[in-house]
C-alpha positions, 0 to 999 in steps of 0.5 A: 382547790377544795376536796369533795366527797361524792356518793354515786348511787347506780341502780337499774332503770325502772321496768328493766329486769333485775334478776339479782333483785328478784332473787333477793326478793324471793329469798326474803319471802322464803325466810318469812319477811312479809311486806317486801313489795320489791327489791332493786339491786344497784351499787354505791360508789364513793369518790373523793374529788378535788375541784374549785367548787361544788358545781365543778365536782358535781359536773366531773362526777356526772361525766364519770358516770356517763362515761364509765360508772353507769350504763346509760342504756340500763342504769340511772344514777344519783349523786350526793356531793358534800365538801369533805372535811379538811385532813387536819380537822379533828387533829390536836393543835400543835 
């Protein structure tokens, strides 16, 4: 089994209200930051998974998102999957 790092980015679906994003947008405007056209607030979740390969790691992460990590009615998610460095990488050889 290999170890994979999966970054899950969950954000509100386009067109749905995002009160937190709207509040941040208003605050940025109040602080004088110009040119901010919009703000959407989501969440980032980092997972470390053991799987036989990248495809399996991605499939398992997608299942986790559909069942728990993202609300399928109001949120979309994106995944980034990369093989995690081995635990002994960078350690001096004995």
